[in-house]
Steps between C-alpha positions, in 0.01 A plus 500: 500500500861408496576139588769468768659203687291589820178507289584156346573362845150632616345342189661163623317520834159495340537332156791253561498427868696178476794701334480742779504247778788332344699821518508610123565872487556747217825699567562694177257588218587741210462523128744210415551299821315332783675334794303280735638348815410199718678353799523128565280439817314214656169592326652484150736201527480160352575190689876527391530829696526728197247730347202325333514549116154630493612801724778571273254478210262757674785748551634459145163538344432814711831648369372469142129567573568821692681643198194404271262659754718820502486529115128429480436776762718739308305414175177650636308215332314196637729209423469149623822292581536134539785248532492249221802281585816487697830327511723472804859375577654440857859508549576534868317448834300798596568608854544840662391814311414459126448782265321462167576755223322559185660751260250453209295812529604601150328180361140599621463836340497355142233253582281755672527730203403225254201382704373861531552547121357174383277371765667169476666329788881506514728252678864555609745320728663642817785364710557521876830390655526412874822551680600440862684729735841408344367594152488138387215424266272234669214497243364664183147524377352604161147599476288535184269787541193600300347844485178607322283820500174450675186578298 
């Protein structure tokens, strides 16, 4: 089964409904890149009338996690995935349409190959950058992922 943006969005409805209700949607998913969009609305705003940081985090995490899910599906193996840590930085008020882009697809394959070969868990960092409609960076997130072959 090929993982597509529409399949990831359907997955959200059943497995991450809060992200779906807040408007988080996968727009692009390929070997190297995932783009996830979210629009500032009443349901996802903070008291300062900008997008709540946690909604930005959901969109950013999905842009990295969808790439990990894609690579795991392509491996044909049963591999678990888990976020071990994250860092974030906010540089501008998040209003309007925000797109989070992760272009770290190349980072995942090496970790998956190593965990399949050794059976040991592997960790790696991925970055997602959020920009507004003007192309100005509003936030960036780094996620430390762990993958491990299931026994």
